[in-house]
PDB file as gemmi writes it, atoms N, CA and C in Angstrom:
CRYST1    1.000    1.000    1.000  90.00  90.00  90.00 P 1                      
ATOM      1  N   MET A   1       0.812  -1.198   0.000  1.00  0.00           N  
ATOM      2  CA  MET A   1       0.000   0.000   0.000  1.00  0.00           C  
ATOM      3  C   MET A   1       0.856   1.264   0.000  1.00  0.00           C  
ATOM      4  N   ARG A   2       1.937   1.231   0.755  1.00  0.00           N  
ATOM      5  CA  ARG A   2       2.801   2.402   0.828  1.00  0.00           C  
ATOM      6  C   ARG A   2       3.542   2.648  -0.475  1.00  0.00           C  
ATOM      7  N   LEU A   3       3.710   1.628  -1.264  1.00  0.00           N  
ATOM      8  CA  LEU A   3       4.439   1.768  -2.525  1.00  0.00           C  
ATOM      9  C   LEU A   3       3.649   2.547  -3.566  1.00  0.00           C  
ATOM     10  N   MET A   4       2.332   2.520  -3.482  1.00  0.00           N  
ATOM     11  CA  MET A   4       1.508   3.202  -4.483  1.00  0.00           C  
ATOM     12  C   MET A   4       1.797   4.707  -4.530  1.00  0.00           C  
ATOM     13  N   PRO A   5       1.791   5.429  -3.391  1.00  0.00           N  
ATOM     14  CA  PRO A   5       2.110   6.864  -3.472  1.00  0.00           C  
ATOM     15  C   PRO A   5       3.518   7.121  -3.986  1.00  0.00           C  
ATOM     16  N   ILE A   6       4.456   6.263  -3.613  1.00  0.00           N  
ATOM     17  CA  ILE A   6       5.834   6.427  -4.074  1.00  0.00           C  
ATOM     18  C   ILE A   6       5.906   6.215  -5.582  1.00  0.00           C  
ATOM     19  N   ALA A   7       5.231   5.193  -6.058  1.00  0.00           N  
ATOM     20  CA  ALA A   7       5.220   4.910  -7.494  1.00  0.00           C  
ATOM     21  C   ALA A   7       4.567   6.054  -8.266  1.00  0.00           C  
ATOM     22  N   MET A   8       3.474   6.576  -7.745  1.00  0.00           N  
ATOM     23  CA  MET A   8       2.795   7.684  -8.425  1.00  0.00           C  
ATOM     24  C   MET A   8       3.680   8.921  -8.460  1.00  0.00           C  
ATOM     25  N   THR A   9       4.383   9.198  -7.362  1.00  0.00           N  
ATOM     26  CA  THR A   9       5.289  10.342  -7.319  1.00  0.00           C  
ATOM     27  C   THR A   9       6.414  10.169  -8.330  1.00  0.00           C  
ATOM     28  N   ALA A  10       6.970   8.968  -8.404  1.00  0.00           N  
ATOM     29  CA  ALA A  10       8.045   8.695  -9.364  1.00  0.00           C  
ATOM     30  C   ALA A  10       7.548   8.854 -10.793  1.00  0.00           C  
ATOM     31  N   LEU A  11       6.337   8.360 -11.066  1.00  0.00           N  
ATOM     32  CA  LEU A  11       5.764   8.484 -12.400  1.00  0.00           C  
ATOM     33  C   LEU A  11       5.542   9.946 -12.776  1.00  0.00           C  
ATOM     34  N   LEU A  12       5.006  10.722 -11.847  1.00  0.00           N  
ATOM     35  CA  LEU A  12       4.782  12.143 -12.090  1.00  0.00           C  
ATOM     36  C   LEU A  12       6.097  12.869 -12.330  1.00  0.00           C  
ATOM     37  N   ALA A  13       7.102  12.564 -11.530  1.00  0.00           N  
ATOM     38  CA  ALA A  13       8.416  13.194 -11.702  1.00  0.00           C  
ATOM     39  C   ALA A  13       9.017  12.845 -13.057  1.00  0.00           C  
ATOM     40  N   ALA A  14       8.907  11.595 -13.451  1.00  0.00           N  
ATOM     41  CA  ALA A  14       9.456  11.164 -14.738  1.00  0.00           C  
ATOM     42  C   ALA A  14       8.756  11.854 -15.894  1.00  0.00           C  
ATOM     43  N   SER A  15       7.436  11.977 -15.812  1.00  0.00           N  
ATOM     44  CA  SER A  15       6.714  12.625 -16.904  1.00  0.00           C  
ATOM     45  C   SER A  15       7.028  14.114 -16.950  1.00  0.00           C  
ATOM     46  N   THR A  16       7.207  14.733 -15.789  1.00  0.00           N  
ATOM     47  CA  THR A  16       7.558  16.150 -15.745  1.00  0.00           C  
ATOM     48  C   THR A  16       8.948  16.365 -16.318  1.00  0.00           C  
ATOM     49  N   LEU A  17       9.896  15.545 -15.905  1.00  0.00           N  
ATOM     50  CA  LEU A  17      11.254  15.663 -16.425  1.00  0.00           C  
ATOM     51  C   LEU A  17      11.307  15.372 -17.905  1.00  0.00           C  
ATOM     52  N   GLY A  18      10.535  14.390 -18.343  1.00  0.00           N  
ATOM     53  CA  GLY A  18      10.495  14.079 -19.775  1.00  0.00           C  
ATOM     54  C   GLY A  18      10.017  15.252 -20.579  1.00  0.00           C  
ATOM     55  N   GLY A  19       8.989  15.945 -20.100  1.00  0.00           N  
ATOM     56  CA  GLY A  19       8.492  17.132 -20.787  1.00  0.00           C  
ATOM     57  C   GLY A  19       9.523  18.237 -20.823  1.00  0.00           C  
ATOM     58  N   THR A  20      10.246  18.398 -19.718  1.00  0.00           N  
ATOM     59  CA  THR A  20      11.276  19.423 -19.639  1.00  0.00           C  
ATOM     60  C   THR A  20      12.401  19.119 -20.613  1.00  0.00           C  
ATOM     61  N   LEU A  21      12.798  17.862 -20.677  1.00  0.00           N  
ATOM     62  CA  LEU A  21      13.865  17.488 -21.588  1.00  0.00           C  
ATOM     63  C   LEU A  21      13.445  17.711 -23.036  1.00  0.00           C  
ATOM     64  N   THR A  22      12.202  17.442 -23.348  1.00  0.00           N  
ATOM     65  CA  THR A  22      11.720  17.644 -24.709  1.00  0.00           C  
ATOM     66  C   THR A  22      11.820  19.108 -25.094  1.00  0.00           C  
ATOM     67  N   VAL A  23      11.393  19.991 -24.206  1.00  0.00           N  
ATOM     68  CA  VAL A  23      11.453  21.425 -24.494  1.00  0.00           C  
ATOM     69  C   VAL A  23      12.901  21.867 -24.628  1.00  0.00           C  
ATOM     70  N   ALA A  24      13.766  21.408 -23.725  1.00  0.00           N  
ATOM     71  CA  ALA A  24      15.165  21.818 -23.759  1.00  0.00           C  
ATOM     72  C   ALA A  24      15.861  21.296 -25.007  1.00  0.00           C  
ATOM     73  N   ARG A  25      15.488  20.130 -25.478  1.00  0.00           N  
ATOM     74  CA  ARG A  25      16.135  19.495 -26.616  1.00  0.00           C  
ATOM     75  C   ARG A  25      15.712  20.115 -27.943  1.00  0.00           C  
ATOM     76  N   ALA A  26      14.533  20.709 -27.965  1.00  0.00           N  
ATOM     77  CA  ALA A  26      13.996  21.232 -29.228  1.00  0.00           C  
ATOM     78  C   ALA A  26      14.667  22.557 -29.565  1.00  0.00           C  
ATOM     79  N   GLN A  27      15.855  22.480 -30.137  1.00  0.00           N  
ATOM     80  CA  GLN A  27      16.643  23.677 -30.416  1.00  0.00           C  
ATOM     81  C   GLN A  27      16.712  24.029 -31.894  1.00  0.00           C  
ATOM     82  N   ASN A  28      16.358  23.127 -32.770  1.00  0.00           N  
ATOM     83  CA  ASN A  28      16.455  23.448 -34.189  1.00  0.00           C  
ATOM     84  C   ASN A  28      15.122  23.184 -34.874  1.00  0.00           C  
ATOM     85  N   CYS A  29      15.045  23.578 -36.126  1.00  0.00           N  
ATOM     86  CA  CYS A  29      13.784  23.483 -36.865  1.00  0.00           C  
ATOM     87  C   CYS A  29      13.260  22.055 -36.958  1.00  0.00           C  
ATOM     88  N   LEU A  30      14.132  21.104 -37.219  1.00  0.00           N  
ATOM     89  CA  LEU A  30      13.678  19.719 -37.335  1.00  0.00           C  
ATOM     90  C   LEU A  30      13.115  19.213 -36.008  1.00  0.00           C  
ATOM     91  N   ASP A  31      13.824  19.474 -34.923  1.00  0.00           N  
ATOM     92  CA  ASP A  31      13.338  19.035 -33.610  1.00  0.00           C  
ATOM     93  C   ASP A  31      11.982  19.648 -33.292  1.00  0.00           C  
ATOM     94  N   LEU A  32      11.831  20.930 -33.589  1.00  0.00           N  
ATOM     95  CA  LEU A  32      10.557  21.609 -33.335  1.00  0.00           C  
ATOM     96  C   LEU A  32       9.442  21.002 -34.177  1.00  0.00           C  
ATOM     97  N   TRP A  33       9.714  20.782 -35.446  1.00  0.00           N  
ATOM     98  CA  TRP A  33       8.724  20.206 -36.363  1.00  0.00           C  
ATOM     99  C   TRP A  33       8.293  18.822 -35.886  1.00  0.00           C  
ATOM    100  N   VAL A  34       9.269  17.994 -35.511  1.00  0.00           N  
ATOM    101  CA  VAL A  34       8.951  16.638 -35.054  1.00  0.00           C  
ATOM    102  C   VAL A  34       8.138  16.691 -33.768  1.00  0.00           C  
ATOM    103  N   GLU A  35       8.549  17.521 -32.813  1.00  0.00           N  
ATOM    104  CA  GLU A  35       7.801  17.601 -31.555  1.00  0.00           C  
ATOM    105  C   GLU A  35       6.356  18.035 -31.801  1.00  0.00           C  
ATOM    106  N   ARG A  36       6.195  19.094 -32.585  1.00  0.00           N  
ATOM    107  CA  ARG A  36       4.851  19.619 -32.860  1.00  0.00           C  
ATOM    108  C   ARG A  36       3.971  18.565 -33.527  1.00  0.00           C  
ATOM    109  N   ASN A  37       4.491  17.927 -34.530  1.00  0.00           N  
ATOM    110  CA  ASN A  37       3.687  16.961 -35.268  1.00  0.00           C  
ATOM    111  C   ASN A  37       3.494  15.642 -34.525  1.00  0.00           C  
ATOM    112  N   THR A  38       4.371  15.335 -33.598  1.00  0.00           N  
ATOM    113  CA  THR A  38       4.186  14.145 -32.767  1.00  0.00           C  
ATOM    114  C   THR A  38       2.923  14.268 -31.925  1.00  0.00           C  
ATOM    115  N   TYR A  39       2.659  15.462 -31.416  1.00  0.00           N  
ATOM    116  CA  TYR A  39       1.416  15.662 -30.659  1.00  0.00           C  
ATOM    117  C   TYR A  39       0.201  15.340 -31.527  1.00  0.00           C  
ATOM    118  N   TYR A  40       0.224  15.831 -32.766  1.00  0.00           N  
ATOM    119  CA  TYR A  40      -0.900  15.566 -33.674  1.00  0.00           C  
ATOM    120  C   TYR A  40      -0.991  14.091 -34.032  1.00  0.00           C  
ATOM    121  N   LYS A  41       0.143  13.457 -34.303  1.00  0.00           N  
ATOM    122  CA  LYS A  41       0.146  12.029 -34.657  1.00  0.00           C  
ATOM    123  C   LYS A  41      -0.436  11.192 -33.529  1.00  0.00           C  
ATOM    124  N   GLN A  42       0.014  11.459 -32.303  1.00  0.00           N  
ATOM    125  CA  GLN A  42      -0.459  10.683 -31.157  1.00  0.00           C  
ATOM    126  C   GLN A  42      -1.962  10.849 -30.923  1.00  0.00           C  
ATOM    127  N   ALA A  43      -2.510  11.978 -31.376  1.00  0.00           N  
ATOM    128  CA  ALA A  43      -3.939  12.246 -31.176  1.00  0.00           C  
ATOM    129  C   ALA A  43      -4.788  11.833 -32.370  1.00  0.00           C  
ATOM    130  N   GLY A  44      -4.165  11.290 -33.434  1.00  0.00           N  
ATOM    131  CA  GLY A  44      -4.935  10.755 -34.548  1.00  0.00           C  
ATOM    132  C   GLY A  44      -5.136  11.669 -35.735  1.00  0.00           C  
ATOM    133  N   TYR A  45      -4.291  12.676 -35.901  1.00  0.00           N  
ATOM    134  CA  TYR A  45      -4.425  13.584 -37.032  1.00  0.00           C  
ATOM    135  C   TYR A  45      -3.991  12.905 -38.330  1.00  0.00           C  
ATOM    136  N   CYS A  46      -4.706  13.174 -39.416  1.00  0.00           N  
ATOM    137  CA  CYS A  46      -4.358  12.669 -40.748  1.00  0.00           C  
ATOM    138  C   CYS A  46      -3.530  13.738 -41.459  1.00  0.00           C  
ATOM    139  N   PHE A  47      -2.259  13.468 -41.624  1.00  0.00           N  
ATOM    140  CA  PHE A  47      -1.366  14.448 -42.247  1.00  0.00           C  
ATOM    141  C   PHE A  47      -1.664  14.610 -43.725  1.00  0.00           C  
ATOM    142  N   LYS A  48      -1.375  15.800 -44.221  1.00  0.00           N  
ATOM    143  CA  LYS A  48      -1.630  16.114 -45.626  1.00  0.00           C  
ATOM    144  C   LYS A  48      -0.356  16.308 -46.441  1.00  0.00           C  
ATOM    145  N   THR A  49       0.720  16.769 -45.789  1.00  0.00           N  
ATOM    146  CA  THR A  49       1.945  17.030 -46.537  1.00  0.00           C  
ATOM    147  C   THR A  49       2.732  15.734 -46.739  1.00  0.00           C  
ATOM    148  N   ARG A  50       3.412  15.662 -47.846  1.00  0.00           N  
ATOM    149  CA  ARG A  50       4.227  14.489 -48.160  1.00  0.00           C  
ATOM    150  C   ARG A  50       5.282  14.280 -47.089  1.00  0.00           C  
ATOM    151  N   ARG A  51       5.894  15.371 -46.624  1.00  0.00           N  
ATOM    152  CA  ARG A  51       6.938  15.278 -45.602  1.00  0.00           C  
ATOM    153  C   ARG A  51       6.403  14.601 -44.332  1.00  0.00           C  
ATOM    154  N   ALA A  52       5.250  15.052 -43.858  1.00  0.00           N  
ATOM    155  CA  ALA A  52       4.679  14.496 -42.626  1.00  0.00           C  
ATOM    156  C   ALA A  52       4.213  13.056 -42.821  1.00  0.00           C  
ATOM    157  N   ILE A  53       3.619  12.778 -43.954  1.00  0.00           N  
ATOM    158  CA  ILE A  53       3.163  11.404 -44.237  1.00  0.00           C  
ATOM    159  C   ILE A  53       4.365  10.468 -44.315  1.00  0.00           C  
ATOM    160  N   ASP A  54       5.433  10.913 -44.978  1.00  0.00           N  
ATOM    161  CA  ASP A  54       6.635  10.085 -45.076  1.00  0.00           C  
ATOM    162  C   ASP A  54       7.254   9.836 -43.703  1.00  0.00           C  
ATOM    163  N   TYR A  55       7.235  10.842 -42.854  1.00  0.00           N  
ATOM    164  CA  TYR A  55       7.869  10.734 -41.538  1.00  0.00           C  
ATOM    165  C   TYR A  55       6.995   9.969 -40.540  1.00  0.00           C  
ATOM    166  N   PHE A  56       5.710  10.332 -40.453  1.00  0.00           N  
ATOM    167  CA  PHE A  56       4.816   9.782 -39.436  1.00  0.00           C  
ATOM    168  C   PHE A  56       3.860   8.716 -39.959  1.00  0.00           C  
ATOM    169  N   GLY A  57       3.523   8.783 -41.240  1.00  0.00           N  
ATOM    170  CA  GLY A  57       2.503   7.902 -41.791  1.00  0.00           C  
ATOM    171  C   GLY A  57       1.113   8.379 -41.387  1.00  0.00           C  
ATOM    172  N   ASN A  58       0.105   7.746 -41.938  1.00  0.00           N  
ATOM    173  CA  ASN A  58      -1.275   8.098 -41.608  1.00  0.00           C  
ATOM    174  C   ASN A  58      -2.058   6.911 -41.061  1.00  0.00           C  
ATOM    175  N   GLY A  59      -1.367   5.861 -40.709  1.00  0.00           N  
ATOM    176  CA  GLY A  59      -2.045   4.708 -40.131  1.00  0.00           C  
ATOM    177  C   GLY A  59      -2.748   5.085 -38.826  1.00  0.00           C  
ATOM    178  N   GLY A  60      -4.001   4.706 -38.730  1.00  0.00           N  
ATOM    179  CA  GLY A  60      -4.767   4.978 -37.517  1.00  0.00           C  
ATOM    180  C   GLY A  60      -5.254   6.398 -37.372  1.00  0.00           C  
ATOM    181  N   CYS A  61      -5.100   7.199 -38.400  1.00  0.00           N  
ATOM    182  CA  CYS A  61      -5.541   8.589 -38.279  1.00  0.00           C  
ATOM    183  C   CYS A  61      -7.070   8.672 -38.318  1.00  0.00           C  
ATOM    184  N   ALA A  62      -7.595   9.729 -37.688  1.00  0.00           N  
ATOM    185  CA  ALA A  62      -9.050   9.866 -37.597  1.00  0.00           C  
ATOM    186  C   ALA A  62      -9.547  11.284 -37.816  1.00  0.00           C  
ATOM    187  N   TYR A  63      -8.641  12.264 -37.807  1.00  0.00           N  
ATOM    188  CA  TYR A  63      -9.056  13.674 -37.886  1.00  0.00           C  
ATOM    189  C   TYR A  63      -8.368  14.365 -39.062  1.00  0.00           C  
ATOM    190  N   ASP A  64      -9.186  14.910 -39.964  1.00  0.00           N  
ATOM    191  CA  ASP A  64      -8.647  15.611 -41.124  1.00  0.00           C  
ATOM    192  C   ASP A  64      -8.368  17.090 -40.847  1.00  0.00           C  
ATOM    193  N   ASN A  65      -9.016  17.638 -39.850  1.00  0.00           N  
ATOM    194  CA  ASN A  65      -8.870  19.049 -39.532  1.00  0.00           C  
ATOM    195  C   ASN A  65      -8.117  19.191 -38.214  1.00  0.00           C  
ATOM    196  N   GLU A  66      -7.045  19.987 -38.214  1.00  0.00           N  
ATOM    197  CA  GLU A  66      -6.248  20.177 -36.998  1.00  0.00           C  
ATOM    198  C   GLU A  66      -7.096  20.650 -35.826  1.00  0.00           C  
ATOM    199  N   ARG A  67      -8.082  21.481 -36.085  1.00  0.00           N  
ATOM    200  CA  ARG A  67      -8.929  22.019 -35.018  1.00  0.00           C  
ATOM    201  C   ARG A  67      -9.790  20.945 -34.353  1.00  0.00           C  
ATOM    202  N   ASP A  68     -10.024  19.843 -35.055  1.00  0.00           N  
ATOM    203  CA  ASP A  68     -10.848  18.764 -34.508  1.00  0.00           C  
ATOM    204  C   ASP A  68     -10.055  17.774 -33.656  1.00  0.00           C  
ATOM    205  N   VAL A  69      -8.739  17.851 -33.718  1.00  0.00           N  
ATOM    206  CA  VAL A  69      -7.898  16.904 -32.986  1.00  0.00           C  
ATOM    207  C   VAL A  69      -8.041  17.155 -31.487  1.00  0.00           C  
ATOM    208  N   PRO A  70      -8.375  16.117 -30.708  1.00  0.00           N  
ATOM    209  CA  PRO A  70      -8.564  16.301 -29.270  1.00  0.00           C  
ATOM    210  C   PRO A  70      -7.231  16.431 -28.535  1.00  0.00           C  
ATOM    211  N   LEU A  71      -6.855  17.673 -28.273  1.00  0.00           N  
ATOM    212  CA  LEU A  71      -5.613  17.966 -27.554  1.00  0.00           C  
ATOM    213  C   LEU A  71      -5.941  18.755 -26.293  1.00  0.00           C  
ATOM    214  N   SER A  72      -5.190  18.502 -25.244  1.00  0.00           N  
ATOM    215  CA  SER A  72      -5.399  19.248 -24.000  1.00  0.00           C  
ATOM    216  C   SER A  72      -4.981  20.699 -24.199  1.00  0.00           C  
ATOM    217  N   SER A  73      -5.429  21.555 -23.314  1.00  0.00           N  
ATOM    218  CA  SER A  73      -5.044  22.974 -23.412  1.00  0.00           C  
ATOM    219  C   SER A  73      -3.544  23.129 -23.210  1.00  0.00           C  
ATOM    220  N   ALA A  74      -2.940  22.286 -22.389  1.00  0.00           N  
ATOM    221  CA  ALA A  74      -1.491  22.352 -22.182  1.00  0.00           C  
ATOM    222  C   ALA A  74      -0.735  21.984 -23.455  1.00  0.00           C  
ATOM    223  N   VAL A  75      -1.199  20.968 -24.160  1.00  0.00           N  
ATOM    224  CA  VAL A  75      -0.549  20.561 -25.409  1.00  0.00           C  
ATOM    225  C   VAL A  75      -0.755  21.643 -26.471  1.00  0.00           C  
ATOM    226  N   ARG A  76      -1.953  22.192 -26.555  1.00  0.00           N  
ATOM    227  CA  ARG A  76      -2.184  23.276 -27.518  1.00  0.00           C  
ATOM    228  C   ARG A  76      -1.299  24.479 -27.210  1.00  0.00           C  
ATOM    229  N   ALA A  77      -1.112  24.776 -25.932  1.00  0.00           N  
ATOM    230  CA  ALA A  77      -0.227  25.886 -25.551  1.00  0.00           C  
ATOM    231  C   ALA A  77       1.208  25.590 -25.976  1.00  0.00           C  
ATOM    232  N   ARG A  78       1.655  24.344 -25.792  1.00  0.00           N  
ATOM    233  CA  ARG A  78       3.011  23.973 -26.213  1.00  0.00           C  
ATOM    234  C   ARG A  78       3.146  24.062 -27.726  1.00  0.00           C  
ATOM    235  N   ILE A  79       2.128  23.620 -28.455  1.00  0.00           N  
ATOM    236  CA  ILE A  79       2.166  23.731 -29.913  1.00  0.00           C  
ATOM    237  C   ILE A  79       2.280  25.197 -30.322  1.00  0.00           C  
ATOM    238  N   ASN A  80       1.553  26.073 -29.667  1.00  0.00           N  
ATOM    239  CA  ASN A  80       1.643  27.507 -29.975  1.00  0.00           C  
ATOM    240  C   ASN A  80       3.042  28.037 -29.701  1.00  0.00           C  
ATOM    241  N   GLN A  81       3.682  27.569 -28.623  1.00  0.00           N  
ATOM    242  CA  GLN A  81       5.063  27.964 -28.333  1.00  0.00           C  
ATOM    243  C   GLN A  81       6.001  27.489 -29.445  1.00  0.00           C  
ATOM    244  N   ILE A  82       5.807  26.264 -29.870  1.00  0.00           N  
ATOM    245  CA  ILE A  82       6.654  25.706 -30.924  1.00  0.00           C  
ATOM    246  C   ILE A  82       6.498  26.507 -32.205  1.00  0.00           C  
ATOM    247  N   VAL A  83       5.258  26.812 -32.583  1.00  0.00           N  
ATOM    248  CA  VAL A  83       5.006  27.589 -33.798  1.00  0.00           C  
ATOM    249  C   VAL A  83       5.701  28.953 -33.700  1.00  0.00           C  
ATOM    250  N   ALA A  84       5.641  29.577 -32.545  1.00  0.00           N  
ATOM    251  CA  ALA A  84       6.316  30.866 -32.357  1.00  0.00           C  
ATOM    252  C   ALA A  84       7.826  30.712 -32.506  1.00  0.00           C  
ATOM    253  N   GLN A  85       8.383  29.627 -31.956  1.00  0.00           N  
ATOM    254  CA  GLN A  85       9.814  29.376 -32.106  1.00  0.00           C  
ATOM    255  C   GLN A  85      10.168  29.121 -33.570  1.00  0.00           C  
ATOM    256  N   GLU A  86       9.340  28.355 -34.261  1.00  0.00           N  
ATOM    257  CA  GLU A  86       9.597  28.081 -35.680  1.00  0.00           C  
ATOM    258  C   GLU A  86       9.606  29.376 -36.486  1.00  0.00           C  
ATOM    259  N   ARG A  87       8.690  30.278 -36.170  1.00  0.00           N  
ATOM    260  CA  ARG A  87       8.666  31.574 -36.867  1.00  0.00           C  
ATOM    261  C   ARG A  87       9.920  32.380 -36.544  1.00  0.00           C  
ATOM    262  N   ALA A  88      10.297  32.402 -35.265  1.00  0.00           N  
ATOM    263  CA  ALA A  88      11.484  33.154 -34.850  1.00  0.00           C  
ATOM    264  C   ALA A  88      12.744  32.615 -35.515  1.00  0.00           C  
ATOM    265  N   TYR A  89      12.826  31.300 -35.678  1.00  0.00           N  
ATOM    266  CA  TYR A  89      13.971  30.662 -36.329  1.00  0.00           C  
ATOM    267  C   TYR A  89      13.868  30.700 -37.852  1.00  0.00           C  
ATOM    268  N   ARG A  90      12.712  31.178 -38.347  1.00  0.00           N  
ATOM    269  CA  ARG A  90      12.427  31.206 -39.787  1.00  0.00           C  
ATOM    270  C   ARG A  90      12.546  29.811 -40.405  1.00  0.00           C  
ATOM    271  N   CYS A  91      11.942  28.863 -39.707  1.00  0.00           N  
ATOM    272  CA  CYS A  91      11.932  27.483 -40.204  1.00  0.00           C  
ATOM    273  C   CYS A  91      11.075  27.386 -41.466  1.00  0.00           C  
ATOM    274  N   PRO A  92      11.437  26.496 -42.373  1.00  0.00           N  
ATOM    275  CA  PRO A  92      10.614  26.307 -43.565  1.00  0.00           C  
ATOM    276  C   PRO A  92       9.240  25.755 -43.202  1.00  0.00           C  
ATOM    277  N   GLY A  93       8.241  26.160 -43.953  1.00  0.00           N  
ATOM    278  CA  GLY A  93       6.871  25.717 -43.703  1.00  0.00           C  
ATOM    279  C   GLY A  93       6.676  24.333 -44.110  1.00  0.00           C  
TER     280      GLY A  93                                                      
END                                                                             
């Protein structure tokens, strides 16, 4: 019984650190693009560009419109940060 709170704390810490590492690691255009599109892929978005389809594929996709993809407000906020970074870095569209 005592192990459950410890396990939950460890899991929460790992997920928090993982998120931090992802943000810290995303320093170039490719990393930003992959991180941003990974959120969409994991949520079932059907990619339209050849680049994204080649990289992620469309297997299991369910949403054709980005606005319809069920993402948490935290993930949407992170995507907005990434888009701002991509613009600042003048990453290719």
